[in-house]
C-alpha positions in Angstrom: -141.0 -106.9 -26.4 -142.0 -105.4 -29.5 -144.4 -106.7 -32.1 -141.3 -107.4 -34.9 -139.5 -109.3 -32.1 -142.6 -111.7 -31.1 -143.0 -112.1 -34.8 -139.4 -113.3 -35.0 -139.6 -115.2 -32.2 -142.8 -117.0 -33.5 -141.4 -117.7 -36.9 -138.5 -119.0 -35.7 -140.1 -121.3 -33.3 -142.4 -122.5 -36.0 -139.3 -123.1 -38.4 -137.6 -125.2 -35.9 -141.1 -126.8 -35.7 -141.3 -127.8 -39.4 -137.5 -128.8 -39.3 -138.3 -131.4 -36.5 -140.9 -133.1 -38.5 -140.3 -136.6 -39.7 -142.5 -137.2 -42.9 -146.2 -136.9 -42.2 -145.8 -137.5 -38.7 -144.7 -134.8 -36.1 -142.6 -136.0 -33.4 -142.6 -135.4 -29.9 -140.4 -132.8 -29.6 -142.4 -130.6 -32.2 -145.8 -131.2 -30.2 -143.9 -130.1 -27.3 -143.3 -126.7 -28.9 -147.0 -126.2 -29.5 -147.8 -126.8 -26.3 -145.0 -124.2 -25.0 -146.4 -121.6 -27.6 -149.7 -121.9 -26.3 -148.6 -121.6 -23.0 -146.6 -118.4 -23.7 -149.2 -116.8 -25.5 -151.8 -117.3 -22.9 -149.8 -115.3 -20.4 -148.9 -112.5 -23.2 -151.6 -110.5 -21.7 -151.7 -111.3 -18.1 -154.9 -109.1 -17.1 -157.1 -110.5 -20.2 -156.0 -114.1 -19.2 -156.9 -113.3 -15.4 -160.0 -111.9 -15.9 -161.1 -114.7 -18.2 -160.0 -117.4 -16.2 -161.7 -115.8 -13.4 -164.9 -115.8 -14.9 -164.6 -119.5 -15.6 -163.5 -120.2 -12.3 -166.5 -118.3 -11.0 -168.9 -120.3 -12.9 -167.4 -123.6 -11.5 -167.7 -122.5 -8.1 -171.2 -121.3 -8.9 -172.0 -124.9 -10.7 -170.5 -126.9 -7.9 -172.3 -124.8 -5.2 -175.8 -124.8 -6.9 -175.5 -128.5 -7.5 -174.2 -129.2 -4.1 -176.9 -127.1 -2.6 -179.7 -129.0 -4.9 -178.2 -132.4 -3.8 -178.2 -131.5 -0.2 -182.1 -130.4 -0.4 -183.1 -133.8 -2.1 -180.9 -135.7 0.4 -182.6 -134.3 3.3 -185.8 -135.0 1.2 -185.0 -138.5 1.1 -183.8 -138.8 4.7 -186.7 -137.6 6.3 -189.2 -139.1 3.8 -187.8 -142.7 4.9 -186.3 -142.3 8.3 -189.6 -140.7 9.9 -191.6 -144.0 9.1 -191.0 -146.0 6.2 -187.3 -146.8 6.3 -184.9 -147.1 3.2 -185.7 -150.9 2.5 -188.9 -152.8 2.9 -189.7 -156.5 2.9 -193.2 -157.9 2.5 -195.1 -160.5 1.1 -195.9 -160.2 -2.7 -199.4 -160.0 -2.6 -199.3 -157.4 0.2 -199.5 -154.6 -2.1 -201.3 -152.6 -3.4 -204.4 -153.9 -1.5 -202.6 -154.5 1.9 -205.1 -157.3 3.2 -204.8 -158.0 6.7 -204.4 -161.9 5.6 -201.5 -161.2 3.4 -198.7 -161.9 5.9 -195.2 -162.9 5.1 -195.1 -166.6 4.9 -198.8 -166.6 4.4 -201.4 -167.8 6.8 -198.7 -169.8 8.7 -196.1 -167.1 8.9 -192.7 -167.4 9.5 -190.0 -167.2 12.0 -189.4 -163.5 12.5 -186.5 -163.7 14.6 -184.4 -165.4 12.0 -185.6 -163.0 9.2 -184.7 -160.1 11.2 -181.1 -161.8 12.0 -180.5 -162.7 8.5 -181.4 -158.9 7.3 -179.5 -157.2 10.3 -176.3 -159.2 9.4 -176.0 -157.6 5.6 -173.3 -155.0 5.3 -174.7 -151.5 5.3 -178.0 -152.3 7.5 -178.1 -150.2 10.6 -181.6 -151.4 11.8 -184.4 -153.8 11.1 -188.0 -153.5 12.5 -190.8 -155.9 11.8 -194.4 -154.6 11.8 -198.0 -155.2 11.7 -200.8 -153.4 10.3 -204.7 -153.1 10.7 -207.4 -150.8 10.1 -210.0 -150.0 12.6 -211.7 -147.4 15.1 -210.4 -145.4 17.9 -212.7 -143.9 20.3 -212.8 -141.6 23.6 -216.3 -140.8 25.0 -218.3 -139.6 22.1 -215.6 -139.3 19.5 -214.8 -141.8 17.2 -212.2 -141.6 14.3 -210.6 -144.2 11.8 -207.0 -145.0 12.2 -204.5 -147.4 10.9 -203.3 -149.6 13.9 -199.4 -150.1 13.6 -197.9 -152.9 15.7 -194.1 -152.1 16.6 -191.1 -153.9 18.2 -190.5 -150.8 20.9 -186.8 -151.9 20.9 -186.1 -152.3 17.4 -188.2 -149.4 16.0 -186.3 -146.4 17.1 -183.4 -147.7 15.1 -185.6 -147.5 12.0 -188.1 -144.7 12.5 -188.4 -141.5 14.4 -191.7 -142.4 16.1 -189.4 -143.0 19.2 -188.0 -139.5 19.4 -191.1 -137.3 18.6 -193.3 -138.0 21.4 -194.3 -134.6 23.1 -195.8 -136.9 26.0 -195.3 -140.0 27.1 -193.7 -142.7 25.3 -193.5 -145.7 23.0 -196.5 -148.3 23.9 -196.0 -151.5 26.1 -198.2 -154.3 26.7 -202.1 -153.3 26.3 -201.1 -149.7 25.8 -201.7 -147.4 22.7 -199.7 -144.4 21.4 -201.3 -141.9 19.1 -200.7 -138.8 17.0 -201.3 -135.2 18.6 -203.9 -134.6 15.8 -205.7 -137.7 16.7 -205.5 -137.1 20.2 -206.9 -133.5 19.7 -209.7 -135.0 17.6 -210.9 -137.4 20.3 -209.8 -135.3 22.9 -207.6 -138.0 25.2 -204.3 -137.5 27.0 -201.6 -139.8 28.4 -203.1 -142.1 30.9 -206.5 -142.0 29.5 -208.2 -145.0 27.9 -209.3 -145.7 24.4 -211.5 -148.3 22.7 -210.2 -149.7 19.9 -212.5 -151.5 17.2 -211.2 -153.8 14.2 -211.8 -156.6 12.1 -209.8 -159.2 13.1 -207.9 -162.0 10.7 -210.3 -164.6 11.9 -213.4 -162.7 10.7 -214.7 -161.7 14.0 -214.7 -157.9 15.3 -211.8 -157.5 17.8 -212.6 -154.6 20.4 -210.5 -153.7 23.6 -209.7 -151.0 26.0 -206.3 -149.8 25.8 -204.4 -147.0 27.9 -202.8 -144.1 26.2 -199.0 -144.4 26.8 -197.9 -141.2 24.7 -198.6 -138.9 22.2 -196.3 -138.1 19.1 -196.2 -135.3 16.6 -194.4 -136.1 13.4 -195.8 -133.0 11.6 -196.5 -134.9 8.6 -200.1 -135.0 7.2 -201.3 -138.6 7.1 -199.5 -139.7 10.3 -200.5 -137.5 13.4 -204.2 -137.7 12.5 -204.5 -141.4 11.7 -201.8 -143.8 13.1 -202.3 -145.6 16.4 -199.3 -147.5 17.6 -199.4 -150.6 19.7 -196.8 -153.1 20.7 -196.4 -156.2 18.4 -197.7 -158.9 20.5 -200.7 -156.6 21.7 -201.6 -156.0 18.4 -201.2 -159.7 17.5 -203.5 -161.0 20.2 -206.0 -158.2 19.3 -206.4 -158.9 15.6 -206.1 -162.9 16.5 -202.8 -163.9 14.5 -199.9 -166.1 15.5 -196.6 -164.6 16.4 -195.0 -165.5 13.2 -197.4 -163.3 11.2 -196.3 -159.7 10.2 -197.0 -157.4 7.1 -193.6 -155.8 6.5 -190.0 -155.5 7.6 -188.2 -151.9 7.6 -184.6 -151.5 7.2 -182.7 -148.4 7.7 -179.1 -148.4 5.8 -175.9 -146.3 6.6 -176.5 -144.1 3.5 -179.6 -143.4 1.7 -177.6 -143.5 -1.6 -176.7 -147.0 -1.0 -180.4 -148.4 -0.6 -180.3 -150.1 -3.9 -177.5 -152.6 -3.6 -177.8 -153.1 0.0 -181.7 -154.2 -0.9 -180.1 -156.6 -3.6 -177.9 -158.4 -0.8 -181.0 -158.6 1.5 -183.3 -160.1 -1.0 -180.5 -162.8 -1.8 -180.2 -163.4 2.1 -183.6 -163.8 3.1 -185.0 -165.6 -0.4 -184.3 -169.2 1.2 -186.5 -168.2 4.5 -190.0 -167.8 2.8 -191.4 -168.0 -0.9 -192.8 -165.0 -2.2 -190.9 -162.4 -0.1 -190.3 -159.1 -1.9 -187.5 -156.7 -1.0 -187.7 -153.1 -2.3 -185.7 -150.1 -1.6 -187.1 -146.5 -1.1 -186.8 -145.8 -4.8 -189.4 -148.4 -5.6 -192.0 -147.9 -2.9 -191.5 -144.1 -3.0 -191.8 -143.9 -6.6 -192.7 -140.3 -6.6 -189.9 -139.1 -4.3 -187.7 -141.2 -6.4 -188.9 -139.2 -9.5 -188.2 -135.8 -8.1 -184.6 -136.9 -6.9 -183.9 -137.8 -10.8 -185.3 -134.9 -12.0 -183.1 -132.8 -9.7 -180.3 -134.8 -10.6 -180.8 -133.8 -14.3 -181.4 -130.3 -13.3 -177.7 -130.5 -11.9 -176.3 -131.3 -15.6 -178.9 -128.4 -17.1 -177.3 -125.8 -14.6 -173.7 -126.7 -15.5 -174.8 -126.5 -18.9 -176.4 -123.2 -18.8 -173.7 -121.4 -16.8 -170.7 -122.9 -19.1 -172.9 -122.4 -22.3 -173.4 -118.7 -21.5 -169.6 -118.4 -20.6 -168.6 -119.9 -24.1 -169.6 -116.7 -25.9 -167.5 -114.4 -23.4 -164.3 -116.5 -23.7 -165.0 -117.0 -27.5 -165.0 -113.2 -27.9 -162.0 -112.7 -25.8 -159.9 -115.5 -27.8 -161.2 -114.0 -31.4 -159.9 -110.6 -29.8 -156.4 -112.2 -28.9 -155.9 -114.0 -32.3 -157.0 -110.8 -34.2 -154.2 -109.0 -32.5 -151.7 -111.7 -33.2 -152.8 -112.0 -37.0 -149.6 -110.9 -38.3 -147.6 -113.4 -36.5 -149.7 -116.3 -37.7 -149.4 -114.7 -41.2 -145.7 -114.9 -40.9 -145.7 -118.4 -39.6 -148.0 -119.6 -42.6 -145.7 -117.8 -45.0 -142.9 -120.1 -43.7 -144.6 -123.0 -44.4 -146.7 -123.8 -41.1 -149.9 -125.2 -41.8 -152.9 -123.7 -40.8 -154.1 -126.9 -39.0 -150.9 -126.5 -37.0 -151.8 -123.1 -36.1 -155.4 -123.6 -35.0 -154.0 -126.4 -33.0 -152.2 -123.9 -31.1 -155.1 -121.8 -30.5 -157.3 -124.6 -29.3 -154.2 -125.4 -26.8 -154.5 -121.9 -25.4 -158.3 -122.7 -24.7 -157.6 -125.6 -23.2 -154.7 -124.5 -21.2 -157.0 -121.5 -20.0 -159.7 -124.3 -18.8 -156.8 -125.9 -17.0 -155.7 -122.8 -15.0 -159.2 -121.8 -14.4 -160.2 -125.3 -13.0 -157.3 -125.4 -10.7 -158.4 -122.1 -9.4 -161.9 -122.8 -9.2 -161.3 -125.9 -7.4 -159.1 -124.2 -4.6 -162.2 -122.0 -4.1 -165.1 -124.2 -4.2 -163.8 -127.6 -2.2 -163.0 -125.4 1.1 -166.4 -123.6 0.3 -168.5 -126.8 -0.1 -166.9 -128.4 3.0 -167.7 -125.4 5.1 -171.2 -125.1 3.9 -171.7 -129.1 4.4 -170.4 -128.7 8.1 -172.1 -125.4 8.7 -175.4 -125.3 7.1 -177.1 -121.9 6.3 -180.0 -121.4 8.9 -182.9 -119.7 7.3 -185.3 -120.3 10.0 -185.6 -116.3 10.6 -187.2 -116.3 7.2 -189.4 -119.4 6.8 -190.0 -122.4 9.0 -190.3 -126.3 8.3 -192.5 -127.3 5.8 -193.5 -130.6 4.2 -193.0 -131.9 0.8 -194.3 -135.2 -0.7 -194.4 -136.6 3.0 -191.0 -135.2 4.0 -190.3 -132.5 6.5 -187.8 -129.9 5.1 -185.9 -127.9 7.7 -185.4 -124.4 6.7 -181.5 -124.5 6.0 -178.9 -124.7 3.2 -176.9 -127.3 3.3 -174.4 -129.2 0.8 -174.2 -132.5 -0.4 -171.3 -133.4 -3.0 -170.0 -136.7 -4.3 -167.6 -137.5 -7.0 -170.0 -137.1 -9.8 -170.9 -133.1 -9.6 -167.3 -131.7 -9.5 -166.5 -134.0 -12.5 -169.3 -132.9 -14.6 -168.4 -129.2 -13.8 -164.8 -130.0 -14.8 -165.8 -131.6 -17.8 -167.9 -128.5 -18.5 -165.4 -125.9 -17.6 -162.4 -127.9 -19.9 -165.2 -128.2 -22.4 -166.1 -124.5 -22.3 -162.2 -123.8 -22.8 -161.8 -125.9 -25.9 -165.3 -124.8 -27.8 -164.7 -121.3 -27.2 -161.3 -121.7 -29.1 -162.7 -123.5 -32.1 -164.1 -120.4 -34.0 -160.8 -118.8 -33.3 -158.8 -121.9 -34.7 -161.0 -121.9 -37.7 -160.4 -118.3 -38.7 -156.5 -118.7 -38.0 -156.4 -121.7 -40.0 -158.1 -120.1 -42.9 -156.1 -116.8 -42.5 -154.7 -115.7 -46.2 -150.9 -114.6 -45.1 -150.4 -112.4 -48.2 -153.4 -110.1 -47.3 -152.5 -110.1 -43.8 -148.8 -109.1 -44.2 -150.1 -106.4 -47.0 -152.5 -105.0 -44.5 -155.3 -106.0 -46.9 
């Protein structure tokens, strides 16, 4: 199609558009004309449109993948940070933290019905495991070696549903009555093995000094500093007897949930459900008792938006330059349309529509590429064990692999950013078209 033919076509279309106006308002048929013109103009130079849309599509894929990988790393940090020991939700007495006194048990010195509390918490939607716990501080000795340790009373049947203690034993098993399980680093320090006897000494709840001889049932390895070298596990009843505490006295109930992201609403439901069992109970999600980890995750979430802004921010300049070139090539057509009475605002609107339609095309192509890629990496994490080993960050063990976690929010952010890029890139070309002097252009001045 020649330039003169195209000019006549655009002019005729604009003239028909002007005739279709009714007063100050533009009817629906005229608005459709602007969209059709924008769509046709977009494909007049197919190669340029293809290259520009490809660049935007690549930006969408890159932003979605980077945000998915960041979410995957944060999801693993939170999962490992909460599944190893703490659980995603904890219940304890209001006075227990931060001092963690042995006397600040739930229900006070009288205790409470632990079975009822566990049953109520376990009945809440989203809860997958509930484990009561008791804590004490003392010494673990074997031969001439003595180290300080946290004595942790657990329910051997319930604890595996909340933490990974039961699955990380390198030797032996979880403790039974009159038994103790210790971390690998602690066992190395005092030179004990499974089947040996260890002496435990600790201040009891009645003010006396408790001491006893316990058989080592197992040795675990969490590969986390602060646990392998300082935690000794005992069966709940054994530790209660050792510390002279009634069966109804516990310090904490740890809860696991089906989805880490759902910990906050589940914690609210649990708090309401257990409120009537005993006064002064505090129910907290991991975002509260692991505040530093929550800060890192929140920072990573903010970084996702920054990444999208940077990728599409750089794309704006390239797309705007391309659209400036495209409008410059059509300046005579726009001048003819202005001479026939089409307003500059209407012509500028066509250019903006072109930018928006370009974004829609790029979004469709990018989504067709991004979603299968995200699903594949989610199902098949990229193994990096050949380059780096497992490492620990803020108490979380991070495996050497790249995995993707995605939700509705991240693709939405990328999609809005992409469409915004198309529109913003068209603003300067649209402004120039709207201010175009038709007489000067037609006279080639």
